[in-house]
Steps between C-alpha positions, in 0.01 A plus 500: 500500500808689383568548135829363375504706186814705441467877533558708192633796702737586783385668817503880448779679683522867600816686393517823701878583498540527881212751522669751269220713357716635215534157343247298300288264715318205340351157553697231312386156391559246221230341288542189288301475178550238226845404630629860515561689825392865496616748767272774625552812703168657602496860626142620443558853631685404818795730429279809495444467878759712682429400862685190626218347709239554230729345235574200722130422550421561131773267374402228750140528382609486133704186568204337675267589212740365237550177693123459541441558125778251409348236728165545332615469140636839391725475195713818468563424135135505392384765751798726579297774671298265727171631361300184568388406850674176598260422779359146531235620747383801297144369469467472878636848573235770529562760225390802699705755691456557874314823430244316282621590153508219242861512377819391670858559415737209454670588831169498689401161352837352600472639854156345533629170363793497746260547791280216371797269461630586849156437655478172312836379632418581864 
């Protein structure tokens, strides 16, 4: 059953200035907290990438990660650096790497979660 609760955020949008690598690229969204609307531009190291195809894939991945975190309860005011894992299925995800080591990076956990969600929807 769908939830009819209003969203506290807008859908993140990529601003890439017509693929101009000399300009500042970012992911833009608005977040509403206690009646005030806050605007955010997230870069997270994207502008250090100097190859167009690599920057396009990195910014698309960043937008997808930000949208996923917002959907799962991320509040950019209380956690501006996204240090907490906003993963509702974190208990079900196996916390080992493919090579058998015990720790995973945040990116590896999210990739594993995306594959689990895709398999669940099919």
